[in-house]
C-alpha positions in Angstrom: 0.0 0.0 0.0 1.3 3.4 -0.9 0.0 6.9 -0.6 -1.7 8.4 -3.6 -0.9 11.8 -5.2 -3.8 13.5 -3.4 -2.9 12.1 0.1 -1.2 14.0 2.9 2.3 12.7 3.2 4.7 13.8 5.9 8.4 14.3 5.6 9.0 11.4 8.1 7.1 9.0 5.8 9.2 10.0 2.8 12.4 9.5 4.8 11.4 6.0 5.8 9.5 5.0 2.7 12.0 2.4 1.6 12.4 0.9 5.1 11.4 -2.8 5.1 13.1 -4.3 8.2 12.3 -2.1 11.2 8.8 -2.4 12.7 7.3 -1.0 15.9 4.1 -1.4 17.9 1.9 1.5 16.9 -0.7 3.0 19.3 -3.4 5.4 18.0 -5.9 7.7 19.6 -8.7 10.1 18.5 -9.4 13.1 20.6 -11.6 16.2 20.3 -10.7 19.7 21.7 -13.2 21.2 24.2 -14.5 24.6 23.3 -13.1 24.8 19.7 -16.1 25.1 17.4 -15.2 27.9 15.0 -12.3 28.1 12.5 -10.9 31.2 14.2 -10.6 29.1 17.5 -8.3 26.5 16.0 -5.1 28.4 16.7 -6.4 30.7 19.4 -7.8 28.0 21.6 -6.4 24.7 20.2 -3.0 24.7 21.9 -4.5 25.2 25.4 -7.7 23.2 25.0 -8.4 20.1 27.1 -8.9 17.0 24.9 -11.7 14.4 25.2 -10.8 10.9 24.1 -13.0 9.1 21.6 -11.0 5.9 21.7 -7.6 4.3 21.5 -6.2 1.1 19.9 -2.9 -0.6 20.4 -3.0 -4.0 18.6 -5.6 -5.4 16.2 -5.9 -8.9 14.9 -7.8 -7.5 11.9 -4.7 -5.9 10.5 -1.9 -7.8 8.6 0.8 -9.2 10.7 4.4 -7.9 10.6 7.0 -10.2 9.0 7.7 -11.6 12.4 4.1 -12.8 12.6 3.3 -10.3 15.4 0.0 -8.5 15.2 1.2 -5.1 16.4 -0.7 -2.9 13.8 -3.5 -0.6 15.1 -7.0 -0.2 13.9 -9.6 2.1 15.4 -13.2 2.6 14.4 -15.2 5.4 15.9 -19.0 5.6 16.0 -20.7 8.9 16.9 -22.8 8.4 20.1 -25.4 11.1 19.9 -26.7 10.4 23.4 -23.3 11.4 24.9 -22.1 15.0 24.1 -18.5 13.9 24.8 -18.7 11.0 22.3 -20.8 12.7 19.6 -18.9 13.6 16.4 -19.8 17.2 15.9 -18.2 20.3 14.4 -14.8 20.9 16.1 -11.1 20.3 16.3 -10.0 16.7 16.4 -6.5 15.1 16.5 -5.4 11.6 15.6 -2.3 10.7 17.7 0.3 8.1 16.8 2.9 6.8 19.2 4.5 3.6 20.4 5.2 2.0 23.8 8.7 1.0 22.6 11.4 2.6 24.7 14.6 4.0 23.2 15.0 5.1 19.6 12.2 4.1 17.3 13.1 3.2 13.8 10.9 2.7 10.8 7.8 4.4 9.6 4.1 3.8 9.3 1.2 4.4 6.9 -2.0 5.8 8.5 -5.3 5.8 6.7 -8.2 8.0 7.9 -11.5 7.5 6.3 -15.3 7.4 6.6 -18.0 5.3 4.9 -19.6 8.5 3.6 -18.3 11.8 2.4 -18.1 14.2 5.3 -18.3 17.8 4.0 -15.9 20.3 5.5 -13.4 17.7 6.9 -9.8 18.9 6.6 -6.6 17.2 7.7 -3.3 19.0 8.4 -0.1 18.3 10.4 -0.4 21.5 12.5 -3.1 23.9 13.7 -1.9 26.8 11.5 -2.1 24.7 8.3 -5.5 23.4 9.4 -6.9 26.9 10.0 -5.5 28.0 6.6 -7.2 25.0 4.9 -10.5 25.6 6.6 -10.5 29.3 5.8 -9.6 28.7 2.1 -12.8 26.7 1.6 
């Protein structure tokens, strides 16, 4: 699997694109910033916002195994819970976090895919809040 021309690709991915021997145990989380509901709030309030967790995932047996046979790849599915304001997917600032529990220097890269079963109007993805605000304001 490789990113397509229209995908967001970070410099770290490009630097590790040819890596085929180093793997690490990824861990992902999805969080929403409290009180950030307007584009102009992204930079003004985003950095100091408190974040509510929608979910985390460490290992998933649904994902392909690494060459060692270990199932250390993460998969997270999120469903909006309209009965709980903290778990309802509404207009706001969200972040997807990627990390590992491995100690020491982590080598290798990863490919992350973010998607939805339907087109979600207005969704923008960026690597920092300034770029996100610019993308949202550009419409």
